[in-house]
Every structure is written in structure tokens, then in C-alpha cells.
Biopython code that builds the backbone (N, CA, C, O; Angstrom):
import numpy as np
from Bio.PDB.StructureBuilder import StructureBuilder

atoms = [
    (1, "MET", "N", (-5.082, 15.271, 11.214)),
    (1, "MET", "CA", (-5.764, 15.857, 12.342)),
    (1, "MET", "C", (-5.286, 17.300, 12.531)),
    (1, "MET", "O", (-6.081, 18.199, 12.805)),
    (2, "HIS", "N", (-4.005, 17.500, 12.382)),
    (2, "HIS", "CA", (-3.438, 18.831, 12.562)),
    (2, "HIS", "C", (-4.061, 19.811, 11.561)),
    (2, "HIS", "O", (-4.434, 20.926, 11.925)),
    (3, "GLU", "N", (-4.169, 19.391, 10.317)),
    (3, "GLU", "CA", (-4.721, 20.261, 9.285)),
    (3, "GLU", "C", (-6.210, 20.504, 9.467)),
    (3, "GLU", "O", (-6.743, 21.468, 8.918)),
    (4, "TRP", "N", (-6.893, 19.656, 10.223)),
    (4, "TRP", "CA", (-8.308, 19.861, 10.522)),
    (4, "TRP", "C", (-8.496, 20.835, 11.684)),
    (4, "TRP", "O", (-9.625, 21.174, 12.038)),
    (5, "GLY", "N", (-7.388, 21.284, 12.276)),
    (5, "GLY", "CA", (-7.469, 22.250, 13.360)),
    (5, "GLY", "C", (-7.370, 21.656, 14.752)),
    (5, "GLY", "O", (-7.593, 22.364, 15.734)),
    (6, "TYR", "N", (-7.045, 20.388, 14.865)),
    (6, "TYR", "CA", (-6.952, 19.716, 16.167)),
    (6, "TYR", "C", (-5.495, 19.596, 16.601)),
    (6, "TYR", "O", (-5.018, 18.497, 16.882)),
    (7, "ARG", "N", (-4.802, 20.699, 16.655)),
    (7, "ARG", "CA", (-3.377, 20.697, 16.962)),
    (7, "ARG", "C", (-3.068, 20.168, 18.361)),
    (7, "ARG", "O", (-2.025, 19.549, 18.569)),
    (8, "GLU", "N", (-3.956, 20.402, 19.315)),
    (8, "GLU", "CA", (-3.705, 19.953, 20.685)),
    (8, "GLU", "C", (-3.708, 18.429, 20.813)),
    (8, "GLU", "O", (-3.223, 17.886, 21.805)),
    (9, "ALA", "N", (-4.250, 17.746, 19.818)),
    (9, "ALA", "CA", (-4.321, 16.279, 19.856)),
    (9, "ALA", "C", (-3.247, 15.621, 18.991)),
    (9, "ALA", "O", (-3.248, 14.400, 18.837)),
    (10, "ASP", "N", (-2.336, 16.407, 18.428)),
    (10, "ASP", "CA", (-1.343, 15.869, 17.497)),
    (10, "ASP", "C", (-0.566, 14.673, 18.044)),
    (10, "ASP", "O", (-0.517, 13.620, 17.409)),
    (11, "GLU", "N", (0.034, 14.834, 19.210)),
    (11, "GLU", "CA", (0.890, 13.771, 19.754)),
    (11, "GLU", "C", (0.093, 12.527, 20.094)),
    (11, "GLU", "O", (0.524, 11.414, 19.795)),
    (12, "THR", "N", (-1.063, 12.703, 20.715)),
    (12, "THR", "CA", (-1.885, 11.550, 21.076)),
    (12, "THR", "C", (-2.388, 10.839, 19.828)),
    (12, "THR", "O", (-2.351, 9.611, 19.756)),
    (13, "ALA", "N", (-2.857, 11.602, 18.848)),
    (13, "ALA", "CA", (-3.344, 10.997, 17.607)),
    (13, "ALA", "C", (-2.230, 10.240, 16.893)),
    (13, "ALA", "O", (-2.462, 9.156, 16.358)),
    (14, "ALA", "N", (-1.036, 10.794, 16.879)),
    (14, "ALA", "CA", (0.102, 10.120, 16.234)),
    (14, "ALA", "C", (0.439, 8.818, 16.951)),
    (14, "ALA", "O", (0.684, 7.803, 16.300)),
    (15, "ALA", "N", (0.455, 8.832, 18.271)),
    (15, "ALA", "CA", (0.787, 7.627, 19.035)),
    (15, "ALA", "C", (-0.283, 6.542, 18.839)),
    (15, "ALA", "O", (0.046, 5.367, 18.672)),
    (16, "LEU", "N", (-1.556, 6.936, 18.861)),
    (16, "LEU", "CA", (-2.632, 5.971, 18.649)),
    (16, "LEU", "C", (-2.552, 5.382, 17.241)),
    (16, "LEU", "O", (-2.707, 4.175, 17.059)),
    (17, "THR", "N", (-2.312, 6.232, 16.255)),
    (17, "THR", "CA", (-2.229, 5.772, 14.866)),
    (17, "THR", "C", (-1.071, 4.799, 14.683)),
    (17, "THR", "O", (-1.214, 3.778, 14.010)),
    (18, "GLU", "N", (0.066, 5.110, 15.276)),
    (18, "GLU", "CA", (1.219, 4.211, 15.171)),
    (18, "GLU", "C", (0.903, 2.841, 15.744)),
    (18, "GLU", "O", (1.231, 1.826, 15.130)),
    (19, "LEU", "N", (0.276, 2.794, 16.900)),
    (19, "LEU", "CA", (-0.053, 1.510, 17.520)),
    (19, "LEU", "C", (-1.098, 0.756, 16.698)),
    (19, "LEU", "O", (-0.993, -0.460, 16.535)),
    (20, "LEU", "N", (-2.098, 1.458, 16.183)),
    (20, "LEU", "CA", (-3.114, 0.808, 15.351)),
    (20, "LEU", "C", (-2.489, 0.208, 14.093)),
    (20, "LEU", "O", (-2.828, -0.911, 13.707)),
    (21, "VAL", "N", (-1.591, 0.934, 13.460)),
    (21, "VAL", "CA", (-0.929, 0.434, 12.259)),
    (21, "VAL", "C", (-0.047, -0.767, 12.586)),
    (21, "VAL", "O", (-0.026, -1.739, 11.832)),
    (22, "ARG", "N", (0.679, -0.711, 13.695)),
    (22, "ARG", "CA", (1.505, -1.872, 14.096)),
    (22, "ARG", "C", (0.638, -3.100, 14.298)),
    (22, "ARG", "O", (1.022, -4.199, 13.898)),
    (23, "ALA", "N", (-0.535, -2.931, 14.916)),
    (23, "ALA", "CA", (-1.440, -4.064, 15.140)),
    (23, "ALA", "C", (-1.937, -4.625, 13.813)),
    (23, "ALA", "O", (-2.025, -5.843, 13.654)),
    (24, "ALA", "N", (-2.263, -3.756, 12.859)),
    (24, "ALA", "CA", (-2.733, -4.217, 11.549)),
    (24, "ALA", "C", (-1.614, -4.909, 10.773)),
    (24, "ALA", "O", (-1.851, -5.934, 10.133)),
    (25, "VAL", "N", (-0.418, -4.370, 10.820)),
    (25, "VAL", "CA", (0.728, -4.970, 10.129)),
    (25, "VAL", "C", (1.033, -6.358, 10.691)),
    (25, "VAL", "O", (1.426, -7.259, 9.950)),
    (26, "ALA", "N", (0.854, -6.525, 11.979)),
    (26, "ALA", "CA", (1.136, -7.815, 12.622)),
    (26, "ALA", "C", (0.250, -8.936, 12.080)),
    (26, "ALA", "O", (0.578, -10.112, 12.237)),
    (27, "ASP", "N", (-0.863, -8.585, 11.447)),
    (27, "ASP", "CA", (-1.730, -9.608, 10.853)),
    (27, "ASP", "C", (-1.102, -10.257, 9.635)),
    (27, "ASP", "O", (-1.555, -11.316, 9.200)),
    (28, "GLY", "N", (-0.061, -9.642, 9.073)),
    (28, "GLY", "CA", (0.662, -10.250, 7.963)),
    (28, "GLY", "C", (0.044, -10.055, 6.595)),
    (28, "GLY", "O", (0.403, -10.764, 5.654)),
    (29, "GLY", "N", (-0.869, -9.121, 6.460)),
    (29, "GLY", "CA", (-1.458, -8.859, 5.145)),
    (29, "GLY", "C", (-0.503, -8.100, 4.238)),
    (29, "GLY", "O", (0.579, -7.689, 4.657)),
    (30, "ARG", "N", (-0.916, -7.923, 2.996)),
    (30, "ARG", "CA", (-0.080, -7.206, 2.022)),
    (30, "ARG", "C", (-0.348, -5.715, 2.022)),
    (30, "ARG", "O", (0.456, -4.947, 1.494)),
    (31, "ARG", "N", (-1.462, -5.286, 2.603)),
    (31, "ARG", "CA", (-1.831, -3.867, 2.639)),
    (31, "ARG", "C", (-2.382, -3.518, 4.011)),
    (31, "ARG", "O", (-2.892, -4.375, 4.733)),
    (32, "VAL", "N", (-2.269, -2.253, 4.349)),
    (32, "VAL", "CA", (-2.904, -1.693, 5.538)),
    (32, "VAL", "C", (-3.497, -0.358, 5.114)),
    (32, "VAL", "O", (-2.855, 0.406, 4.393)),
    (33, "SER", "N", (-4.711, -0.073, 5.555)),
    (33, "SER", "CA", (-5.267, 1.253, 5.310)),
    (33, "SER", "C", (-5.628, 1.879, 6.642)),
    (33, "SER", "O", (-5.988, 1.193, 7.599)),
    (34, "VAL", "N", (-5.522, 3.199, 6.682)),
    (34, "VAL", "CA", (-5.830, 3.966, 7.884)),
    (34, "VAL", "C", (-6.908, 4.977, 7.520)),
    (34, "VAL", "O", (-6.827, 5.645, 6.489)),
    (35, "HIS", "N", (-7.902, 5.080, 8.366)),
    (35, "HIS", "CA", (-9.040, 5.966, 8.116)),
    (35, "HIS", "C", (-9.242, 6.872, 9.333)),
    (35, "HIS", "O", (-9.122, 6.436, 10.477)),
    (36, "PHE", "N", (-9.549, 8.139, 9.059)),
    (36, "PHE", "CA", (-9.791, 9.123, 10.113)),
    (36, "PHE", "C", (-11.166, 9.747, 9.903)),
    (36, "PHE", "O", (-11.604, 9.940, 8.769)),
    (37, "ALA", "N", (-11.835, 10.057, 10.998)),
    (37, "ALA", "CA", (-13.099, 10.791, 10.950)),
    (37, "ALA", "C", (-13.205, 11.612, 12.227)),
    (37, "ALA", "O", (-12.650, 11.247, 13.263)),
    (38, "ASP", "N", (-13.926, 12.726, 12.137)),
    (38, "ASP", "CA", (-14.164, 13.522, 13.339)),
    (38, "ASP", "C", (-15.623, 13.923, 13.405)),
    (38, "ASP", "O", (-16.275, 14.156, 12.388)),
    (39, "GLN", "N", (-16.123, 13.997, 14.645)),
    (39, "GLN", "CA", (-17.501, 14.394, 14.886)),
    (39, "GLN", "C", (-17.650, 14.725, 16.358)),
    (39, "GLN", "O", (-17.158, 13.994, 17.218)),
    (40, "ASP", "N", (-18.325, 15.818, 16.648)),
    (40, "ASP", "CA", (-18.653, 16.196, 18.028)),
    (40, "ASP", "C", (-17.439, 16.195, 18.949)),
    (40, "ASP", "O", (-17.488, 15.653, 20.053)),
    (41, "ARG", "N", (-16.347, 16.807, 18.485)),
    (41, "ARG", "CA", (-15.111, 16.938, 19.278)),
    (41, "ARG", "C", (-14.494, 15.592, 19.652)),
    (41, "ARG", "O", (-13.851, 15.462, 20.693)),
    (42, "GLN", "N", (-14.695, 14.603, 18.801)),
    (42, "GLN", "CA", (-14.025, 13.315, 18.944)),
    (42, "GLN", "C", (-13.494, 12.903, 17.577)),
    (42, "GLN", "O", (-14.048, 13.279, 16.544)),
    (43, "ALA", "N", (-12.427, 12.137, 17.584)),
    (43, "ALA", "CA", (-11.855, 11.600, 16.349)),
    (43, "ALA", "C", (-11.855, 10.085, 16.427)),
    (43, "ALA", "O", (-11.634, 9.497, 17.485)),
    (44, "LEU", "N", (-12.106, 9.473, 15.295)),
    (44, "LEU", "CA", (-12.029, 8.023, 15.151)),
    (44, "LEU", "C", (-10.853, 7.719, 14.234)),
    (44, "LEU", "O", (-10.738, 8.286, 13.147)),
    (45, "VAL", "N", (-9.983, 6.821, 14.679)),
    (45, "VAL", "CA", (-8.864, 6.350, 13.864)),
    (45, "VAL", "C", (-9.032, 4.842, 13.723)),
    (45, "VAL", "O", (-9.162, 4.125, 14.715)),
    (46, "VAL", "N", (-9.030, 4.369, 12.482)),
    (46, "VAL", "CA", (-9.220, 2.947, 12.199)),
    (46, "VAL", "C", (-8.077, 2.460, 11.323)),
    (46, "VAL", "O", (-7.719, 3.117, 10.346)),
    (47, "ALA", "N", (-7.505, 1.316, 11.666)),
    (47, "ALA", "CA", (-6.525, 0.647, 10.805)),
    (47, "ALA", "C", (-7.127, -0.691, 10.384)),
    (47, "ALA", "O", (-7.655, -1.436, 11.209)),
    (48, "LEU", "N", (-7.039, -0.977, 9.105)),
    (48, "LEU", "CA", (-7.596, -2.209, 8.541)),
    (48, "LEU", "C", (-6.466, -3.016, 7.918)),
    (48, "LEU", "O", (-5.690, -2.499, 7.115)),
    (49, "SER", "N", (-6.380, -4.290, 8.295)),
    (49, "SER", "CA", (-5.258, -5.127, 7.843)),
    (49, "SER", "C", (-5.441, -5.687, 6.441)),
    (49, "SER", "O", (-4.451, -6.071, 5.817)),
    (50, "HIS", "N", (-6.643, -5.750, 5.924)),
    (50, "HIS", "CA", (-6.922, -6.299, 4.587)),
    (50, "HIS", "C", (-6.455, -7.748, 4.448)),
    (50, "HIS", "O", (-6.136, -8.196, 3.347)),
    (51, "ARG", "N", (-6.417, -8.456, 5.529)),
    (51, "ARG", "CA", (-6.071, -9.884, 5.450)),
    (51, "ARG", "C", (-7.309, -10.690, 5.821)),
    (51, "ARG", "O", (-7.621, -10.837, 7.003)),
    (52, "PRO", "N", (-8.015, -11.210, 4.828)),
    (52, "PRO", "CA", (-9.222, -11.984, 5.105)),
    (52, "PRO", "C", (-8.893, -13.324, 5.746)),
    (52, "PRO", "O", (-7.768, -13.815, 5.659)),
    (53, "GLY", "N", (-9.884, -13.894, 6.382)),
    (53, "GLY", "CA", (-9.741, -15.231, 6.929)),
    (53, "GLY", "C", (-9.228, -15.301, 8.352)),
    (53, "GLY", "O", (-8.989, -16.397, 8.858)),
    (54, "LEU", "N", (-9.053, -14.174, 9.009)),
    (54, "LEU", "CA", (-8.624, -14.198, 10.409)),
    (54, "LEU", "C", (-9.813, -14.612, 11.276)),
    (54, "LEU", "O", (-10.895, -14.035, 11.171)),
    (55, "ALA", "N", (-9.610, -15.593, 12.114)),
    (55, "ALA", "CA", (-10.722, -16.184, 12.853)),
    (55, "ALA", "C", (-11.198, -15.333, 14.026)),
    (55, "ALA", "O", (-12.400, -15.116, 14.179)),
    (56, "VAL", "N", (-10.292, -14.859, 14.838)),
    (56, "VAL", "CA", (-10.671, -14.165, 16.071)),
    (56, "VAL", "C", (-9.935, -12.840, 16.145)),
    (56, "VAL", "O", (-8.756, -12.748, 15.802)),
    (57, "ALA", "N", (-10.638, -11.826, 16.590)),
    (57, "ALA", "CA", (-10.014, -10.512, 16.749)),
    (57, "ALA", "C", (-9.020, -10.541, 17.907)),
    (57, "ALA", "O", (-9.324, -11.052, 18.985)),
    (58, "ASP", "N", (-7.841, -9.993, 17.677)),
    (58, "ASP", "CA", (-6.792, -9.910, 18.697)),
    (58, "ASP", "C", (-7.012, -8.644, 19.524)),
    (58, "ASP", "O", (-7.026, -7.545, 18.971)),
    (59, "THR", "N", (-7.183, -8.782, 20.823)),
    (59, "THR", "CA", (-7.452, -7.631, 21.692)),
    (59, "THR", "C", (-6.215, -7.168, 22.450)),
    (59, "THR", "O", (-6.328, -6.345, 23.358)),
    (60, "GLY", "N", (-5.051, -7.669, 22.102)),
    (60, "GLY", "CA", (-3.830, -7.371, 22.839)),
    (60, "GLY", "C", (-3.452, -5.902, 22.889)),
    (60, "GLY", "O", (-2.851, -5.461, 23.868)),
    (61, "ALA", "N", (-3.790, -5.127, 21.855)),
    (61, "ALA", "CA", (-3.401, -3.715, 21.810)),
    (61, "ALA", "C", (-4.365, -2.808, 22.571)),
    (61, "ALA", "O", (-4.040, -1.647, 22.815)),
    (62, "LEU", "N", (-5.518, -3.296, 22.944)),
    (62, "LEU", "CA", (-6.546, -2.429, 23.538)),
    (62, "LEU", "C", (-6.117, -1.752, 24.840)),
    (62, "LEU", "O", (-6.354, -0.554, 24.992)),
    (63, "PRO", "N", (-5.499, -2.463, 25.786)),
    (63, "PRO", "CA", (-5.058, -1.768, 27.007)),
    (63, "PRO", "C", (-4.040, -0.661, 26.727)),
    (63, "PRO", "O", (-4.065, 0.386, 27.373)),
    (64, "GLU", "N", (-3.152, -0.894, 25.771)),
    (64, "GLU", "CA", (-2.163, 0.124, 25.432)),
    (64, "GLU", "C", (-2.822, 1.333, 24.767)),
    (64, "GLU", "O", (-2.418, 2.469, 25.016)),
    (65, "LEU", "N", (-3.836, 1.100, 23.922)),
    (65, "LEU", "CA", (-4.566, 2.211, 23.302)),
    (65, "LEU", "C", (-5.236, 3.075, 24.367)),
    (65, "LEU", "O", (-5.197, 4.303, 24.293)),
    (66, "THR", "N", (-5.839, 2.438, 25.341)),
    (66, "THR", "CA", (-6.463, 3.175, 26.441)),
    (66, "THR", "C", (-5.417, 3.958, 27.214)),
    (66, "THR", "O", (-5.649, 5.106, 27.594)),
    (67, "GLY", "N", (-4.271, 3.344, 27.448)),
    (67, "GLY", "CA", (-3.184, 4.019, 28.148)),
    (67, "GLY", "C", (-2.643, 5.225, 27.405)),
    (67, "GLY", "O", (-2.111, 6.150, 28.018)),
    (68, "LEU", "N", (-2.777, 5.220, 26.076)),
    (68, "LEU", "CA", (-2.309, 6.348, 25.270)),
    (68, "LEU", "C", (-3.334, 7.481, 25.196)),
    (68, "LEU", "O", (-3.036, 8.563, 24.692)),
    (69, "GLY", "N", (-4.543, 7.226, 25.702)),
    (69, "GLY", "CA", (-5.541, 8.293, 25.724)),
    (69, "GLY", "C", (-6.819, 8.013, 24.972)),
    (69, "GLY", "O", (-7.675, 8.895, 24.888)),
    (70, "ALA", "N", (-6.989, 6.821, 24.418)),
    (70, "ALA", "CA", (-8.245, 6.497, 23.737)),
    (70, "ALA", "C", (-9.373, 6.435, 24.769)),
    (70, "ALA", "O", (-9.226, 5.816, 25.823)),
    (71, "VAL", "N", (-10.498, 7.082, 24.458)),
    (71, "VAL", "CA", (-11.651, 7.021, 25.357)),
    (71, "VAL", "C", (-12.497, 5.795, 25.071)),
    (71, "VAL", "O", (-13.328, 5.392, 25.884)),
    (72, "SER", "N", (-12.271, 5.205, 23.899)),
    (72, "SER", "CA", (-12.938, 3.978, 23.512)),
    (72, "SER", "C", (-12.070, 3.325, 22.445)),
    (72, "SER", "O", (-11.410, 4.020, 21.673)),
    (73, "CYS", "N", (-12.065, 2.004, 22.396)),
    (73, "CYS", "CA", (-11.291, 1.310, 21.379)),
    (73, "CYS", "C", (-11.842, -0.099, 21.212)),
    (73, "CYS", "O", (-12.580, -0.598, 22.062)),
    (74, "GLY", "N", (-11.479, -0.721, 20.124)),
    (74, "GLY", "CA", (-11.957, -2.073, 19.902)),
    (74, "GLY", "C", (-11.343, -2.676, 18.663)),
    (74, "GLY", "O", (-10.533, -2.052, 17.978)),
    (75, "THR", "N", (-11.741, -3.903, 18.390)),
    (75, "THR", "CA", (-11.263, -4.618, 17.220)),
    (75, "THR", "C", (-12.333, -5.600, 16.791)),
    (75, "THR", "O", (-13.081, -6.122, 17.617)),
    (76, "ASP", "N", (-12.398, -5.845, 15.508)),
    (76, "ASP", "CA", (-13.305, -6.858, 14.997)),
    (76, "ASP", "C", (-12.725, -7.424, 13.714)),
    (76, "ASP", "O", (-11.844, -6.826, 13.097)),
    (77, "THR", "N", (-13.222, -8.567, 13.327)),
    (77, "THR", "CA", (-12.751, -9.248, 12.132)),
    (77, "THR", "C", (-13.927, -9.402, 11.174)),
    (77, "THR", "O", (-15.017, -9.816, 11.569)),
    (78, "ALA", "N", (-13.692, -9.063, 9.916)),
    (78, "ALA", "CA", (-14.729, -9.174, 8.895)),
    (78, "ALA", "C", (-14.114, -9.764, 7.635)),
    (78, "ALA", "O", (-12.937, -10.122, 7.622)),
    (79, "ASP", "N", (-14.916, -9.866, 6.571)),
    (79, "ASP", "CA", (-14.440, -10.444, 5.311)),
    (79, "ASP", "C", (-13.250, -9.693, 4.725)),
    (79, "ASP", "O", (-12.416, -10.288, 4.044)),
    (80, "ASP", "N", (-13.165, -8.387, 4.986)),
    (80, "ASP", "CA", (-12.080, -7.592, 4.406)),
    (80, "ASP", "C", (-10.858, -7.502, 5.306)),
    (80, "ASP", "O", (-9.909, -6.791, 4.975)),
    (81, "GLY", "N", (-10.853, -8.199, 6.430)),
    (81, "GLY", "CA", (-9.712, -8.211, 7.332)),
    (81, "GLY", "C", (-10.067, -7.750, 8.727)),
    (81, "GLY", "O", (-11.241, -7.630, 9.077)),
    (82, "ARG", "N", (-9.046, -7.496, 9.516)),
    (82, "ARG", "CA", (-9.249, -7.072, 10.900)),
    (82, "ARG", "C", (-9.220, -5.542, 10.973)),
    (82, "ARG", "O", (-8.356, -4.893, 10.385)),
    (83, "ARG", "N", (-10.178, -4.990, 11.703)),
    (83, "ARG", "CA", (-10.207, -3.558, 11.983)),
    (83, "ARG", "C", (-9.845, -3.355, 13.442)),
    (83, "ARG", "O", (-10.371, -4.031, 14.327)),
    (84, "VAL", "N", (-8.947, -2.423, 13.681)),
    (84, "VAL", "CA", (-8.595, -2.013, 15.039)),
    (84, "VAL", "C", (-8.854, -0.515, 15.068)),
    (84, "VAL", "O", (-8.400, 0.208, 14.181)),
    (85, "TRP", "N", (-9.578, -0.040, 16.077)),
    (85, "TRP", "CA", (-9.981, 1.358, 16.088)),
    (85, "TRP", "C", (-9.847, 1.985, 17.479)),
    (85, "TRP", "O", (-9.830, 1.296, 18.499)),
    (86, "ALA", "N", (-9.752, 3.304, 17.478)),
    (86, "ALA", "CA", (-9.690, 4.056, 18.735)),
    (86, "ALA", "C", (-10.412, 5.387, 18.539)),
    (86, "ALA", "O", (-10.362, 5.985, 17.465)),
    (87, "VAL", "N", (-11.086, 5.838, 19.603)),
    (87, "VAL", "CA", (-11.750, 7.137, 19.633)),
    (87, "VAL", "C", (-10.985, 8.017, 20.603)),
    (87, "VAL", "O", (-10.610, 7.592, 21.696)),
    (88, "LEU", "N", (-10.762, 9.250, 20.180)),
    (88, "LEU", "CA", (-9.960, 10.222, 20.932)),
    (88, "LEU", "C", (-10.791, 11.480, 21.122)),
    (88, "LEU", "O", (-11.373, 11.990, 20.166)),
    (89, "ASP", "N", (-10.852, 11.987, 22.361)),
    (89, "ASP", "CA", (-11.482, 13.286, 22.596)),
    (89, "ASP", "C", (-10.586, 14.384, 22.051)),
    (89, "ASP", "O", (-9.364, 14.327, 22.184)),
    (90, "LEU", "N", (-11.201, 15.376, 21.442)),
    (90, "LEU", "CA", (-10.438, 16.483, 20.852)),
    (90, "LEU", "C", (-10.637, 17.774, 21.633)),
    (90, "LEU", "O", (-10.068, 18.806, 21.275)),
]
sb = StructureBuilder()
sb.init_structure("model")
sb.init_model(0)
sb.init_chain("A")
sb.init_seg("    ")
for serial, (resi, resn, name, xyz) in enumerate(atoms, 1):
    if name == "N":
        sb.init_residue(resn, " ", resi, " ")
    sb.init_atom(name, np.array(xyz, "f"), 0.0, 1.0, " ", f" {name:<3s}", serial, name[0])
structure = sb.get_structure()
């Protein structure tokens, strides 16, 4: 994010990313991937656990993500594992 020119969001983006990664790691998979995108002065940060077969999305991290500054956040479970995501105003 910093290299994209969003220096004012560095600390918030780092805190959101750390929490998203912790949530993905808690799923117990062997890999975690993190994805970033930006559009219209907002950034999307997604962590994917890559652990298939999880039945229900865990929403426990969502209140904390909002408390860290996410304007929107969520989680879902798919064939490739659980995705936990947050949107940040830039």
C-alpha cells in the first residue's frame, strides 16, 4: 500500500492485514495467501486460508476489523478455503 502512494493508510492497513492473516492461520491450513486491490480511494485486503471443507464462516474477527478502521468487512467459505476481507478508505 505504501508503494502505491497510500502512505497515510500504512498503520491501518498493516493492522487490518495482521488480523486477517491471524484469522486465516487459525483455520489450520498449510498455506495462507493475502491479496490487495485498490479502486476509487478504497483498498481491499483479503486473506485466504486455503483449507477446504470448512462448513461455516467464522465471523469472530469482524467487530475487531471494524474497530481497526474497516468500512466494510466479511467472511465466506468456498471450495478453496475461507476468505476474510476488509475494505479501507484511503
